[in-house]
C-alpha positions in Angstrom: 9.6 -7.4 -13.4 9.6 -5.7 -10.1 7.0 -3.5 -8.5 6.6 0.3 -8.6 4.6 3.1 -7.1 2.1 5.3 -9.0 1.6 8.8 -7.7 -1.4 10.8 -8.8 -3.9 13.5 -8.0 -7.6 12.7 -8.0 -9.6 15.1 -10.1 -12.7 14.2 -8.0 -11.3 14.8 -4.5 -8.3 17.0 -5.5 -6.2 14.9 -3.1 -2.9 13.1 -3.8 -2.7 9.3 -3.6 -0.3 6.5 -4.3 -0.6 2.8 -5.1 2.0 0.1 -4.9 1.8 -2.2 -7.8 3.3 -5.6 -8.3 5.4 -6.4 -11.4 2.2 -7.7 -13.1 0.7 -4.1 -12.7 -1.9 -5.2 -10.1 -2.5 -2.8 -7.2 -1.3 -4.5 -3.9 -1.5 -1.5 -1.6 -3.5 1.8 -1.8 -2.9 4.9 0.2 -5.3 7.3 1.9 -5.7 10.7 0.4 -3.2 13.5 1.1 -3.9 17.3 0.7 -0.3 17.9 -0.6 1.8 16.0 -3.0 4.7 16.0 -0.4 2.4 14.1 2.0 1.9 11.3 -0.6 5.6 11.2 -1.3 6.3 10.9 2.5 3.7 8.1 2.5 5.7 6.2 -0.2 8.9 6.6 1.9 7.0 5.2 4.9 5.9 2.2 2.8 9.5 1.7 1.7 10.7 1.6 5.3 7.8 -0.2 7.0 6.7 -2.5 4.2 9.3 -5.2 4.7 8.5 -5.5 8.5 5.9 -8.1 9.4 5.0 -6.4 12.7 3.7 -3.4 10.7 0.8 -5.4 9.2 -2.6 -5.4 10.9 -4.4 -8.4 9.6 -8.2 -7.9 9.6 -11.2 -10.0 8.7 -15.0 -9.9 8.6 -17.5 -12.8 8.2 -16.7 -13.0 4.5 -13.5 -11.0 3.7 -9.9 -10.8 4.7 -7.6 -7.7 4.3 -4.7 -5.9 5.8 -3.5 -2.4 6.6 0.1 -1.3 6.7 0.8 0.9 9.7 3.6 3.3 10.7 5.3 2.9 14.2 2.8 5.5 15.5 0.0 3.0 14.4 -1.3 5.4 11.7 -2.5 3.6 8.6 -0.1 4.1 5.6 -2.0 1.9 3.1 -4.6 -0.8 2.8 -5.1 -3.9 0.7 -7.9 -5.1 -1.4 -10.4 -7.7 0.0 -9.3 -11.3 -0.2 -11.4 -14.5 0.0 -9.2 -16.3 2.6 -6.4 -15.6 5.1 -4.0 -17.6 2.9 -4.5 -15.3 0.0 -4.2 -12.3 2.3 -0.8 -13.6 3.4 0.3 -13.8 -0.3 -0.8 -10.2 -0.6 1.3 -9.2 2.4 4.3 -11.1 1.1 4.0 -9.3 -2.2 4.0 -5.9 -0.5 7.0 -7.0 1.6 8.9 -8.0 -1.6 7.9 -4.9 -3.7 7.7 -2.1 -1.1 11.5 -1.2 -1.1 11.4 -0.3 -4.8 12.3 3.3 -5.6 10.5 3.4 -9.0 7.7 6.0 -8.9 5.5 6.7 -11.9 3.7 10.0 -11.7 0.4 10.3 -13.5 
């Protein structure tokens, strides 16, 4: 089973978001909030374009966690990962985004 995007509007913030989910339905990338639905849709297009490119990933860490952000060519953050316990697990997350980001399947909630 391949990955897909979910597109939804938060009733709490009234903003639009998207998630990229792996084939097992786990969230592998979360977006920032967008005022308009079209902004979130453009964010998905940006993930589809930039997700496969290794140089678009900013690998980050703290004393106890590892995570990454996916950036556009202008260095604006497109999406972020969950927290991982090690850099090796973070790399698996990046590889999953690389593999799943080109999908065109979008499920709107």
